[in-house]
Every structure is written in C-alpha cells, then in structure tokens.
C-alpha positions as CSV (number, residue, x, y, z in Angstrom):
1,R,141.8,145.6,148.0
2,N,140.0,148.9,147.5
3,S,136.3,148.3,148.1
4,K,135.3,151.4,146.2
5,T,136.9,150.5,142.9
6,D,137.6,146.7,142.9
7,R,134.6,144.5,142.2
8,L,134.2,140.8,142.7
9,V,131.8,140.5,139.8
10,T,132.3,142.7,136.7
11,R,130.3,143.3,133.6
12,K,133.1,141.7,131.5
13,M,132.9,138.5,133.7
14,I,129.1,138.3,133.4
15,N,129.2,138.8,129.6
16,F,131.9,136.1,129.3
17,S,130.3,133.6,131.6
18,Y,126.7,133.8,130.5
19,G,127.1,135.1,127.0
20,Q,130.0,133.1,125.6
21,I,130.4,130.1,127.9
22,G,126.6,129.7,128.4
23,L,126.0,129.5,124.6
24,I,128.7,127.0,124.1
25,Q,127.3,124.8,126.9
26,A,123.8,125.1,125.5
27,M,124.9,124.0,122.0
28,A,126.9,121.1,123.5
29,G,123.9,120.0,125.5
30,F,121.6,120.1,122.4
31,F,124.2,118.2,120.4
32,T,124.4,115.5,123.1
33,Y,120.6,115.3,123.2
34,M,120.4,114.7,119.5
35,V,123.2,112.1,119.5
36,I,121.4,110.1,122.2
37,L,118.0,110.3,120.4
38,N,119.8,109.2,117.2
39,D,121.3,106.2,119.1
40,Y,117.8,105.2,120.2
41,G,116.4,105.3,116.6
42,Y,115.1,108.9,116.3
43,P,117.4,110.7,113.9
44,P,117.1,114.5,113.9
45,G,115.7,114.5,110.4
46,I,112.4,112.8,111.5
47,L,112.0,115.0,114.6
48,Y,111.4,118.3,112.8
49,M,107.9,119.6,113.5
50,R,106.9,116.6,115.6
51,G,106.5,118.3,119.0
52,N,104.0,120.9,117.8
53,T,101.1,118.5,117.9
54,E,99.1,117.0,120.7
55,F,100.3,113.5,119.9
56,W,103.9,113.8,121.1
57,G,104.3,111.8,124.3
58,K,100.7,110.6,124.2
59,Q,100.6,108.4,121.1
60,P,103.2,105.8,119.9
61,F,105.6,106.9,117.2
62,F,106.3,104.1,114.7
63,C,109.0,104.0,112.1
64,K,109.4,101.8,109.1
65,F,113.0,100.7,108.4
66,D,114.9,99.8,105.3
67,G,117.7,97.4,106.3
68,G,119.8,97.7,109.4
69,A,119.5,95.3,112.3
70,Y,118.0,94.9,115.7
71,V,120.3,95.0,118.7
72,N,120.1,94.5,122.4
73,L,121.5,96.6,125.3
74,N,124.9,94.9,124.9
75,G,125.1,95.7,121.1
76,D,124.6,92.1,120.0
77,V,122.9,91.9,116.6
78,D,119.8,89.8,116.0
79,E,120.6,87.8,112.8
80,S,117.2,86.1,112.6
81,R,115.1,89.2,112.1
82,N,115.0,91.6,109.2
83,P,113.8,95.1,110.3
84,T,112.3,95.8,106.8
85,F,109.7,93.0,107.4
86,D,109.8,92.0,111.1
87,A,109.0,93.8,114.3
88,P,111.5,94.1,117.1
89,S,111.5,91.5,119.8
90,V,111.7,91.9,123.6
91,D,115.3,90.6,123.5
92,Y,116.4,92.9,120.7
93,P,114.3,96.1,121.1
94,F,116.7,98.7,119.4
95,W,117.3,99.4,115.8
96,Y,120.8,100.0,114.4
97,E,121.2,101.4,110.9
98,G,124.6,99.7,110.3
99,G,126.1,100.3,106.9
100,S,123.1,100.0,104.8
101,G,120.0,100.8,106.9
102,S,117.8,103.9,106.8
103,I,114.4,105.1,108.1
104,A,111.8,104.9,105.3
105,D,108.9,106.7,107.1
106,C,107.6,107.5,110.6
107,A,104.1,108.2,111.8
108,Y,101.9,108.3,114.8
109,A,99.5,105.4,115.5
110,M,95.9,106.0,114.6
111,A,93.6,107.6,117.2
112,N,92.7,105.7,120.3
113,Y,89.3,104.0,120.7
114,E,88.7,104.9,124.3
115,N,85.9,107.3,125.2
116,S,84.1,106.8,121.9
117,D,80.3,106.4,121.7
118,E,80.4,104.2,118.6
119,L,82.1,101.2,120.2
120,P,80.3,97.9,120.1
121,G,79.4,96.4,123.4
122,N,81.9,93.5,123.2
123,F,84.9,95.7,122.3
124,N,88.0,94.9,124.3
125,P,91.1,97.0,123.7
126,F,93.3,94.1,124.7
127,D,91.7,91.6,122.2
128,S,92.5,92.5,118.5
129,S,89.7,90.2,117.3
130,T,87.1,92.7,118.5
131,Y,88.6,95.6,116.5
132,S,87.1,94.4,113.2
133,Q,83.5,95.5,114.1
134,S,84.3,99.1,114.8
135,T,86.9,99.6,112.0
136,K,84.8,98.0,109.2
137,G,87.2,95.2,108.7
138,K,90.4,97.2,108.8
139,H,92.7,96.6,111.8
140,V,93.9,99.9,113.3
141,L,96.6,100.4,116.0
142,T,95.6,101.9,119.3
C-alpha cells in the first residue's frame, strides 16, 4: 500500500455511507416508528401538529372511535364492548380498527385543576363527586 496516495477513508465512501445509506436508514426508522404508533392506536393522520403544543406528553390524548374492536396483548378480540360507546377495559386496552373501524376525533383532556386558587375546600381530584362545584355542574376530565 502506498501511504501517500491510498486512503482508508475517501470522500466517495463518506458521501455514500452518510449521504445515501444514512438517508435510507433514517426513512426506514421513521416508517417503523409510524407503523408502531399506528398499531397502538395513533395513526399518522391524527399526529400532525400535535407535538407543537405544551400538552404533548403532559396531558392525556383521547380518541373517539367509530367501530373496530378492543383487543388484548395476545390479539384476542373483546366481543362484549363496542368502542363507539364503551371505554376500553383493563383486560382489553388496545383498539383495533378491523375492517370497518375508524377514528372519529382526537383531543386533549381539559386543563388540570391542580394549583388553581378557585378550588373549593372539599375538592378531591380522586373523587369525581367533588368536581361539580368547581365546574358549575359539568364534569370535566383532569
């Protein structure tokens, strides 16, 4: 090997490894990330512009479903619950769109009551019966 002319790392290799292969790996990683999020009930269409607010990761993100079914970790379908009307259970926490299901709407929960000066003295965040006094009769998620 001639140490003056032969190089272990060349510009061509750097451009190929970081430019071409790096971009392909980044796109594959992003695609895999979106597939996993979709499998857990967050299709890419509802995620657009959700991370630019202060709520992401701090407030629950609720979705309303039309059809589909609830499933467990093994993929067993819960036949007793309808996702359009019923909430998921502990045994069947995941939503599966199936052949006819879709997501109607998604939204963050309302603002949290903690650290507010307008709370009544008997307010308990773990007891929903105490919510009615500070929400003027409307039950609000925290």
